[in-house]
VOPAGU-2260 file (C-alpha; in pm, 1 decimal, decimal comma):
REM VOPAGU-2260
SITE   aa  ch    i         X         Y         Z
SITE  MET   A    0   -5123,9    2065,2    -532,0
SITE  THR   A    1   -4806,6    1914,0    -680,1
SITE  ALA   A    2   -4629,1    1678,8    -443,2
SITE  VAL   A    3   -4274,9    1772,0    -350,4
SITE  GLU   A    4   -4034,7    1502,7    -468,4
SITE  GLY   A    5   -3799,5    1363,4    -208,0
SITE  PRO   A    6   -3421,3    1337,4    -229,3
SITE  VAL   A    7   -3281,9    1217,1    -561,1
SITE  VAL   A    8   -3079,8     934,2    -408,0
SITE  ARG   A    9   -2967,1     765,9     -88,1
SITE  LEU   A   10   -2600,0     837,1     -23,1
SITE  ARG   A   11   -2410,3     553,1     145,4
SITE  ALA   A   12   -2078,8     723,4     223,8
SITE  LEU   A   13   -1827,5     987,8     129,2
SITE  ARG   A   14   -1599,3     805,8    -113,8
SITE  SER   A   15   -1321,4    1042,1    -224,1
SITE  VAL   A   16   -1221,5    1398,9    -294,9
SITE  ALA   A   17   -1024,1    1541,5    -586,0
SITE  LEU   A   18    -818,9    1853,4    -517,8
SITE  ARG   A   19    -667,8    2096,9    -764,0
SITE  THR   A   20    -313,1    2174,5    -656,8
SITE  THR   A   21     -36,6    2409,9    -762,9
SITE  ALA   A   22     227,8    2168,3    -632,5
SITE  LEU   A   23     138,9    1828,1    -777,5
SITE  ALA   A   24     478,1    1657,5    -751,2
SITE  ASP   A   25     556,9    1780,7    -399,9
SITE  SER   A   26     202,8    1714,3    -277,2
SITE  ALA   A   27     205,1    1361,6    -422,7
SITE  ASP   A   28     527,9    1295,4    -233,0
SITE  PHE   A   29     383,3    1446,2      86,1
SITE  TYR   A   30      61,7    1242,3      84,8
SITE  GLY   A   31     233,7     925,0     -34,7
SITE  GLU   A   32     546,3     932,1     183,1
SITE  VAL   A   33     459,7    1144,8     488,0
SITE  TRP   A   34      82,5    1158,3     532,7
SITE  GLY   A   35      45,3     781,9     497,1
SITE  LEU   A   36    -165,0     731,1     184,5
SITE  ARG   A   37     -51,5     490,9     -88,9
SITE  PRO   A   38     -42,9     584,9    -459,7
SITE  THR   A   39    -261,1     362,8    -679,1
SITE  ASP   A   40    -251,5     536,1   -1019,4
SITE  ARG   A   41     -64,0     821,5   -1181,4
SITE  ASP   A   42     -59,5    1008,1   -1511,2
SITE  THR   A   43     103,7    1327,7   -1632,1
SITE  ASP   A   44    -132,2    1564,6   -1450,0
SITE  ALA   A   45    -297,8    1360,8   -1172,5
SITE  VAL   A   46    -222,3    1116,5    -890,5
SITE  TRP   A   47    -465,3     886,9    -704,3
SITE  LEU   A   48    -398,1     769,9    -346,4
SITE  ARG   A   49    -573,9     526,1    -113,2
SITE  GLY   A   50    -599,9     468,3     260,4
SITE  SER   A   51    -609,9     135,8     442,8
SITE  GLY   A   52    -986,5      98,8     383,6
SITE  PRO   A   53   -1175,6     -63,8      94,8
SITE  GLU   A   54   -1193,7     235,3    -140,9
SITE  HIS   A   55    -976,9     226,9    -454,4
SITE  HIS   A   56    -870,1     582,4    -368,1
SITE  VAL   A   57    -969,9     851,0    -120,8
SITE  LEU   A   58    -771,0    1137,1    -272,8
SITE  GLN   A   59    -699,0    1252,4    -626,3
SITE  LEU   A   60    -453,6    1536,0    -686,3
SITE  VAL   A   61    -492,9    1730,6   -1011,5
SITE  ASP   A   62    -231,5    1968,0   -1152,0
SITE  ALA   A   63    -375,7    2321,0   -1169,4
SITE  GLU   A   64    -283,1    2688,0   -1174,6
SITE  ALA   A   65    -479,8    2755,7    -854,9
SITE  ASN   A   66    -571,8    2544,9    -554,1
SITE  GLY   A   67    -931,6    2433,6    -530,4
SITE  LEU   A   68   -1187,2    2157,2    -528,0
SITE  GLU   A   69   -1203,1    1941,8    -839,7
SITE  LYS   A   70   -1470,6    1692,4    -730,4
SITE  ILE   A   71   -1643,4    1522,6    -437,4
SITE  ALA   A   72   -1754,5    1159,6    -480,9
SITE  PHE   A   73   -2026,9     981,1    -284,7
SITE  ALA   A   74   -2103,7     609,3    -280,5
SITE  VAL   A   75   -2448,1     494,2    -399,0
SITE  GLY   A   76   -2587,2     140,5    -384,0
SITE  THR   A   77   -2676,1      32,0    -737,6
SITE  PRO   A   78   -2670,1     143,0   -1103,9
SITE  ALA   A   79   -3049,8     161,9   -1094,2
SITE  GLU   A   80   -3025,3     422,2    -818,4
SITE  ILE   A   81   -2779,4     620,8   -1030,7
SITE  ASP   A   82   -3019,2     612,5   -1328,0
SITE  GLU   A   83   -3311,1     724,2   -1112,7
SITE  ALA   A   84   -3099,5    1001,1    -959,2
SITE  ALA   A   85   -3028,1    1135,9   -1307,5
SITE  ARG   A   86   -3400,7    1153,9   -1388,0
SITE  ARG   A   87   -3476,0    1327,7   -1058,9
SITE  LEU   A   88   -3189,9    1573,7   -1096,0
SITE  GLU   A   89   -3316,5    1663,4   -1443,9
SITE  ARG   A   90   -3667,4    1724,2   -1311,8
SITE  ARG   A   91   -3521,5    1955,3   -1047,3
SITE  GLY   A   92   -3319,2    2146,3   -1306,0
SITE  VAL   A   93   -2982,8    2042,4   -1160,3
SITE  PRO   A   94   -2720,1    2032,5   -1438,4
SITE  VAL   A   95   -2593,6    1677,6   -1499,6
SITE  VAL   A   96   -2259,1    1711,5   -1680,0
SITE  THR   A   97   -2173,2    1339,7   -1700,4
SITE  PRO   A   98   -2479,8    1122,8   -1768,1
SITE  PRO   A   99   -2516,5     777,2   -1609,5
SITE  GLY   A  100   -2272,1     520,3   -1742,1
SITE  ARG   A  101   -1939,9     349,9   -1690,9
SITE  LEU   A  102   -1688,7     598,5   -1551,2
SITE  ASP   A  103   -1366,9     630,6   -1748,5
SITE  GLN   A  104   -1142,5     696,7   -1451,0
SITE  ALA   A  105    -905,2     532,1   -1205,5
SITE  GLY   A  106   -1114,5     297,4    -994,0
SITE  GLY   A  107   -1381,3     255,8   -1261,6
SITE  GLY   A  108   -1741,4     232,7   -1147,9
SITE  TYR   A  109   -2083,8     330,6   -1273,9
SITE  GLY   A  110   -2200,0     680,9   -1200,9
SITE  LEU   A  111   -2289,0    1035,7   -1294,8
SITE  ARG   A  112   -2167,3    1385,5   -1218,3
SITE  PHE   A  113   -2361,8    1704,8   -1157,3
SITE  VAL   A  114   -2287,4    2058,7   -1044,4
SITE  ASP   A  115   -2425,2    2205,3    -722,6
SITE  PRO   A  116   -2551,6    2567,0    -695,7
SITE  GLU   A  117   -2205,7    2703,3    -606,4
SITE  GLY   A  118   -2028,3    2528,5    -892,7
SITE  ARG   A  119   -1892,2    2222,1    -711,2
SITE  LEU   A  120   -1864,6    1903,7    -917,4
SITE  VAL   A  121   -2032,2    1611,3    -737,4
SITE  GLU   A  122   -2003,7    1246,8    -840,2
SITE  LEU   A  123   -2241,8     965,2    -747,1
SITE  SER   A  124   -2093,3     620,8    -810,4
SITE  CYS   A  125   -2123,9     249,9    -741,2
SITE  ASP   A  126   -1950,9     -72,8    -850,1
SITE  THR   A  127   -1603,5      79,0    -826,5
SITE  TRP   A  128   -1304,0    -149,8    -836,4
SITE  ALA   A  129   -1256,5    -353,8    -520,5
SITE  VAL   A  130    -932,6    -339,7    -325,7
SITE  THR   A  131    -822,0    -543,9     -27,5
SITE  PRO   A  132    -841,1    -335,8     290,2
SITE  GLY   A  133    -518,6    -306,0     484,6
SITE  ASP   A  134    -483,7    -396,3     849,7
SITE  PRO   A  135    -426,3     -67,8    1038,9
SITE  ASP   A  136    -255,0    -265,4    1317,4
SITE  GLY   A  137     -19,1    -433,9    1072,9
SITE  HIS   A  138     169,8    -125,1     955,1
SITE  PRO   A  139     247,0     228,9    1073,8
SITE  ALA   A  140     -51,2     447,2    1157,2
SITE  VAL   A  141    -208,4     557,5     829,5
SITE  PRO   A  142    -547,7     705,5     737,2
SITE  ARG   A  143    -824,6     449,9     705,7
SITE  LYS   A  144   -1067,6     653,9     498,7
SITE  LEU   A  145   -1177,0    1001,9     403,3
SITE  ALA   A  146   -1356,4    1131,4     712,0
SITE  HIS   A  147   -1505,8    1461,9     596,2
SITE  VAL   A  148   -1464,1    1762,2     372,9
SITE  VAL   A  149   -1533,7    2115,2     498,0
SITE  LEU   A  150   -1644,9    2360,3     229,9
SITE  ASN   A  151   -1655,2    2737,9     248,2
SITE  THR   A  152   -1984,3    2878,3     123,3
SITE  VAL   A  153   -2122,6    3225,1      60,5
SITE  ASP   A  154   -2473,6    3110,7     165,5
SITE  ILE   A  155   -2476,8    2843,8     433,8
SITE  ASP   A  156   -2857,2    2816,5     440,7
SITE  ALA   A  157   -2881,4    2760,7      64,4
SITE  ALA   A  158   -2595,8    2508,2      73,4
SITE  CYS   A  159   -2759,6    2311,0     354,1
SITE  ALA   A  160   -3096,4    2322,4     178,4
SITE  PHE   A  161   -2952,7    2175,1    -141,4
SITE  TYR   A  162   -2757,5    1896,2      26,7
SITE  THR   A  163   -3050,6    1799,6     252,5
SITE  ASP   A  164   -3343,3    1843,9      11,7
SITE  VAL   A  165   -3173,0    1711,7    -302,3
SITE  LEU   A  166   -2917,1    1465,6    -163,9
SITE  GLY   A  167   -3101,3    1358,8     150,5
SITE  MET   A  168   -2827,7    1450,2     397,4
SITE  ARG   A  169   -2917,8    1538,2     756,6
SITE  VAL   A  170   -2786,8    1826,4     967,3
SITE  SER   A  171   -2628,9    1680,2    1281,0
SITE  ASP   A  172   -2527,7    2004,5    1454,4
SITE  TRP   A  173   -2461,9    2374,8    1405,3
SITE  SER   A  174   -2176,0    2585,4    1534,3
SITE  GLU   A  175   -2389,8    2894,9    1588,1
SITE  HIS   A  176   -2481,2    3011,7    1234,9
SITE  GLN   A  177   -2120,1    2981,4    1117,9
SITE  MET   A  178   -2086,1    2608,6    1049,1
SITE  ALA   A  179   -2326,6    2324,3     973,0
SITE  PHE   A  180   -2233,3    1954,7    1003,6
SITE  LEU   A  181   -2411,4    1713,5     767,2
SITE  ARG   A  182   -2421,4    1334,4     763,2
SITE  CYS   A  183   -2528,5    1066,5     516,5
SITE  ASN   A  184   -2467,7     764,4     741,7
SITE  SER   A  185   -2390,7     708,8    1108,8
SITE  ASP   A  186   -2080,7     932,3    1106,9
SITE  HIS   A  187   -2165,7    1265,9    1270,3
SITE  HIS   A  188   -2056,2    1452,5     956,5
SITE  VAL   A  189   -1904,4    1378,4     618,8
SITE  ILE   A  190   -1959,3    1730,9     483,7
SITE  ALA   A  191   -1954,9    2057,0     675,7
SITE  PHE   A  192   -2025,9    2405,2     545,0
SITE  ASN   A  193   -1854,0    2716,8     676,2
SITE  GLN   A  194   -2000,4    3061,8     607,3
SITE  ALA   A  195   -1731,9    3260,5     427,7
SITE  ALA   A  196   -1661,1    3546,0     189,8
SITE  TRP   A  197   -1612,5    3312,6    -107,5
SITE  THR   A  198   -1661,5    2954,0    -218,7
SITE  SER   A  199   -1356,0    2733,6    -163,3
SITE  VAL   A  200   -1234,4    2417,4       3,7
SITE  ASN   A  201   -1165,1    2472,1     374,1
SITE  HIS   A  202    -996,0    2142,9     462,3
SITE  VAL   A  203   -1004,2    1767,5     409,5
SITE  ALA   A  204   -1000,6    1525,3     704,6
SITE  TYR   A  205    -875,4    1166,2     710,5
SITE  GLU   A  206    -987,7     914,7     971,5
SITE  MET   A  207    -732,0     728,9    1179,0
SITE  ALA   A  208    -834,2     391,1    1320,4
SITE  SER   A  209    -790,0     492,3    1685,6
SITE  ILE   A  210    -663,5     774,1    1902,1
SITE  ASP   A  211    -334,8     585,0    1928,5
SITE  HIS   A  212    -303,8     579,9    1547,1
SITE  PHE   A  213    -399,1     949,0    1548,6
SITE  MET   A  214    -114,7    1039,9    1784,4
SITE  ARG   A  215     135,2     812,9    1607,4
SITE  GLY   A  216      45,9     981,5    1278,2
SITE  ILE   A  217     117,6    1322,4    1431,9
SITE  GLY   A  218     446,8    1183,9    1559,0
SITE  ARG   A  219     539,9    1065,1    1209,1
SITE  LEU   A  220     477,2    1413,1    1070,1
SITE  ARG   A  221     690,0    1568,1    1344,8
SITE  HIS   A  222     966,5    1327,2    1246,6
SITE  HIS   A  223     940,6    1478,6     896,1
SITE  ALA   A  224     957,9    1832,8    1043,3
SITE  GLN   A  225     586,1    1890,1     981,5
SITE  LEU   A  226     426,2    2071,1    1276,6
SITE  PRO   A  227      49,9    2112,7    1318,0
SITE  LEU   A  228    -114,8    2437,2    1215,0
SITE  TRP   A  229    -366,2    2365,9    1493,0
SITE  GLY   A  230    -394,4    2076,5    1734,0
SITE  PRO   A  231    -395,5    1816,9    1864,3
SITE  GLY   A  232    -729,2    1868,6    2033,7
SITE  ARG   A  233   -1088,1    1743,0    2047,6
SITE  HIS   A  234   -1377,0    1934,5    1890,5
SITE  GLY   A  235   -1717,3    1988,1    2050,7
SITE  PRO   A  236   -1943,0    1922,2    1748,5
SITE  GLY   A  237   -1874,2    1563,4    1645,7
SITE  ASN   A  238   -1651,4    1500,8    1950,6
SITE  ASN   A  239   -1368,2    1404,3    1712,6
SITE  THR   A  240    -998,0    1453,5    1768,8
SITE  PHE   A  241    -819,8    1693,4    1534,7
SITE  SER   A  242    -477,7    1798,1    1418,8
SITE  TYR   A  243    -447,1    2020,8    1111,5
SITE  PHE   A  244    -149,9    2051,7     876,3
SITE  ALA   A  245     -73,4    2230,3     550,2
SITE  ASP   A  246      34,6    2032,2     244,4
SITE  PRO   A  247     304,0    2167,9       6,6
SITE  ALA   A  248      47,5    2367,6    -190,5
SITE  GLY   A  249     -98,8    2521,6     125,8
SITE  LEU   A  250    -417,8    2313,7     129,7
SITE  VAL   A  251    -525,5    2207,3     478,9
SITE  CYS   A  252    -539,6    1838,5     573,1
SITE  GLU   A  253    -651,5    1693,9     905,4
SITE  TYR   A  254    -600,7    1374,9    1102,6
SITE  THR   A  255    -908,8    1282,8    1304,3
SITE  SER   A  256   -1051,8     991,0    1502,1
SITE  GLU   A  257   -1340,8     889,2    1726,6
SITE  VAL   A  258   -1612,6    1093,8    1554,9
SITE  ASP   A  259   -1955,5    1064,1    1716,7
SITE  GLN   A  260   -2180,7     790,9    1578,0
SITE  VAL   A  261   -2542,8     895,5    1524,7
SITE  THR   A  262   -2845,2     684,1    1608,5
SITE  GLU   A  263   -3106,9     835,9    1379,1
SITE  ASP   A  264   -3410,9     803,7    1606,0
SITE  ALA   A  265   -3225,9     927,1    1913,6
SITE  TRP   A  266   -2999,8    1208,3    1789,1
SITE  LEU   A  267   -3093,3    1566,2    1874,2
SITE  CYS   A  268   -2939,5    1841,4    1661,4
SITE  ARG   A  269   -2798,8    2118,2    1877,2
SITE  VAL   A  270   -2645,1    2462,6    1825,2
SITE  TRP   A  271   -2297,8    2488,2    1977,4
SITE  ARG   A  272   -2159,2    2818,2    2099,3
SITE  ARG   A  273   -1835,8    2924,8    1931,0
SITE  THR   A  274   -1609,5    2939,3    2233,1
SITE  PRO   A  275   -1248,7    2817,4    2279,0
SITE  GLU   A  276   -1351,2    2550,3    2529,3
SITE  LEU   A  277   -1601,6    2400,8    2281,8
SITE  SER   A  278   -1384,6    2426,3    1970,0
SITE  ASP   A  279   -1120,1    2231,9    2167,3
SITE  GLN   A  280   -1259,4    2041,6    2465,8
SITE  TRP   A  281    -913,5    1927,0    2576,4
SITE  GLY   A  282    -776,7    2280,2    2590,5
SITE  THR   A  283    -451,0    2161,9    2431,7
SITE  ALA   A  284    -477,5    2349,2    2100,9
SITE  GLY   A  285    -641,2    2676,8    2195,5
SITE  PRO   A  286    -837,6    2882,5    1941,1
SITE  PRO   A  287    -728,6    2873,8    1574,4
SITE  SER   A  288    -469,8    3135,6    1484,7
SITE  GLY   A  289    -494,6    3390,2    1207,7
SITE  ASP   A  290    -256,0    3176,3    1001,5
SITE  VAL   A  291    -487,4    2875,0    1035,9
SITE  ARG   A  292    -788,2    3081,0     930,9
SITE  THR   A  293    -599,7    3217,3     630,1
SITE  HIS   A  294    -507,0    2867,0     515,4
SITE  MET   A  295    -864,6    2744,5     564,6
SITE  ALA   A  296   -1009,5    3039,7     371,4
SITE  GLY   A  297    -831,9    2919,2      58,4
SITE  VAL   A  298    -865,2    3114,3    -263,9
SITE  PRO   A  299   -1192,7    3196,1    -443,8
SITE  ASP   A  300   -1299,4    2898,4    -654,7
SITE  PRO   A  301   -1491,4    2996,6    -969,5
SITE  GLY   A  302   -1641,0    2648,4    -998,8
SITE  TYR   A  303   -1683,1    2383,8   -1265,0
SITE  PHE   A  304   -1850,6    2586,1   -1539,5
SITE  ALA   A  305   -1602,5    2874,4   -1516,0
SITE  ARG   A  306   -1312,7    2629,5   -1543,1
SITE  ALA   A  307   -1480,2    2456,8   -1838,1
SITE  ASP   A  308   -1520,8    2792,8   -2017,3
SITE  VAL   A  309   -1152,5    2870,1   -1962,5
SITE  ALA   A  310   -1054,3    2528,6   -2100,5
SITE  GLU   A  311   -1262,5    2584,4   -2413,5
SITE  VAL   A  312   -1093,4    2916,5   -2501,2
SITE  ALA   A  313    -740,4    2814,5   -2405,7
SITE  PRO   A  314    -500,8    2789,2   -2702,4
């Protein structure tokens, strides 16, 4: 009997997300002047922004004709782990589209990129450029890091199987059979999958240093005439605070804080009922409205290979 190979790599953290946006200039202004991120690099069709944490950037915005997910990046420990991940991905038949090597991108690093079964581009990287973390108490409340990304999937069981079997993530909790929350470190979730009619990005969440920073961030957005789509409140799964907004392109962004921390040997995965009192334990936000659900549904994302084919035939 052939032994089943374990995960291809050990993920350390969720590093950054790249979003395709139909409103690059306005969205860059929103995230850089209102949301609280700081621009680090810019070119004609992309902008990179950082939080107050140690990552060179947590968000990249890419000019596009339709909103969508460009890339998700995870932190890995060493170049040797990247090289071994490439060999294991190849043996599993997972398409590696950028082989291991120095990454020619803002923030540098050594890494690789592959495509998951639903066409999402995933980057594994290490040795990215160091930046000096900011002191969240020394300036207005701003996001510290990328907290999690929620992805709409047409097959939640297959998505969970790939990210657990291949990438070694663990399922922390379920929201019935509608959502699954996956972790790669002590944070309750860094990726969540939502069963949906099509593949797309649901929302991106940014961690605030404390509940006080969380509320001050909401206050700053109100000062800029930006009202929440949903929130503030506190979720059941993950126990994190939430307040959701729409950026100028209509993509959903979230402030969050105080996510549950998992002790591996003691945590018990549970299935939460989908009820208003568990989606918002405070009872301040109520259930999500139809407008919120429409924003979170996004638009169908054809994925990396479909976009690459379009680029090849474009004049």
